[in-house]
C-alpha positions, 0 to 999 in steps of 0.5 A, spaced: 484 495 535 487 488 537 491 486 532 494 490 526 496 486 519 503 490 516 504 488 509 510 490 504 511 487 498 519 488 498 523 485 504 526 493 504 520 495 506 519 491 512 526 490 515 526 496 518 519 495 521 521 488 523 528 492 527 522 496 531 520 489 533 519 485 541 517 478 543 517 476 536 514 469 533 516 468 526 511 463 522 512 461 514 506 459 511 505 459 503 512 460 503 511 466 506 514 469 513 509 472 518 513 476 524 508 476 529 510 481 535 509 488 539 511 494 534 510 501 539 506 497 544 501 494 539 501 487 536 502 487 528 504 482 523 508 485 519 510 480 512 513 481 506 508 479 500 512 480 495 511 483 488 504 483 484 497 483 486 496 474 487 501 475 492 499 481 496 492 478 497 494 471 498 498 475 504 492 479 506 487 473 506 492 469 511 493 475 515 485 474 517 484 467 517 490 465 521 492 471 526 484 474 526 487 482 524 482 487 526 485 492 521 491 491 514 496 496 512 499 496 506 506 500 505 512 501 500 513 505 493 509 508 488 510 511 481 506 518 481 501 520 476 500 528 478 505 532 477 505 536 484 507 530 487 513 529 488 519 523 489 519 523 496 512 525 497 507 520 501 500 518 498 495 516 502 489 512 499 482 514 499 480 508 495 484 503 490 482 499 484 484 494 479 488 498 473 489 492 468 482 489 470 479 488 463 473 486 461 471 490 456 470 485 452 463 484 455 461 491 455 464 493 462 468 499 462 476 498 464 478 497 471 471 493 474 470 487 476 465 482 473 460 480 477 462 483 483 458 490 487 464 494 488 470 495 484 473 501 487 475 499 495 475 504 500 480 506 505 478 507 512 477 514 513 479 513 521 486 510 519 487 516 513 485 522 518 491 519 523 496 517 517 495 524 516 496 527 523 503 523 523 505 526 518 504 533 519 507 532 526 513 527 523 515 529 517 512 535 515 517 537 510 514 531 506 509 533 501 503 528 503 496 527 498 490 523 500 487 520 492 486 514 489 491 508 488 491 504 482 494 498 482 496 493 476 502 486 474 506 492 471 511 497 473 510 503 470 515 507 466 512 510 460 509 516 458 502 514 455 501 509 460 501 514 464 498 519 462 492 513 461 492 511 468 490 518 470 485 520 464 481 513 465 482 512 473 484 519 477 490 515 479 494 518 484 500 514 484 500 507 481 504 500 483 503 492 484 499 491 490 493 496 494 489 494 490 489 487 491 489 487 499 484 493 498 479 488 494 481 482 499 480 486 505 473 489 503 470 482 502 473 480 509 470 486 512 475 489 515 479 496 514 485 498 510 489 503 508 495 504 503 501 508 504 505 510 498 511 514 498 513 516 491 519 513 488 519 515 480 515 518 476 511 513 472 515 515 465 521 513 462 525 516 467 523 511 473 527 506 473 533 511 473 529 514 479 527 508 482 534 506 484 535 512 486 530 515 490 527 508 493 531 509 499 528 516 501 521 513 500 521 507 504 525 511 510 519 516 509 513 510 509 517 507 515 517 514 519 509 514 518 509 507 520 512 507 526 508 514 528 501 511 526 501 505 530 501 507 537 495 511 535 491 506 533 486 503 538 
């Protein structure tokens, strides 16, 4: 791959990556800073998109239009939707969808985007397999899961909502950007992968757990990403 776009929602998720980069050049586009340079020998553009699906989609499109990236990787934290997925574990996306897309009043199923052929966006299998391999080599003590990422403009901290997401969408984790990045990548016909380190259990304990375990979750996702980038060609 000639150039890789890396998106994190928060500064904490990208600042460590930026410290590892060389020959950097920062440009501000749509009120957002894009940091272009070399990471582990590869050309990358790292951006803090801001929180939420709109911010994430805008940043993805800019990466495509202005920087002509060949792939997009989204890194960050998420809430677990399954008992076997613990805080500190990593979820690698097999696919992604928007759980808050609701056109049921028009007869569509929940999560279906009206008048689009696809509402569930498939992650790149090659990126997924390489990420799994890097996890086993660099952070073997961390649980790694592959499955569906469900996204919405909501911080999930309610057991009833968590149960609904699992029952209706079979999600592995929930967050606020990934599916928007996935949709933008799909429309632009470029590969993507979502990497999520688990910071909370997406229930009533979520707010407390997030504050306590955010740093650990980010550390795990950064370790994975810095190991993955050199493997991309």
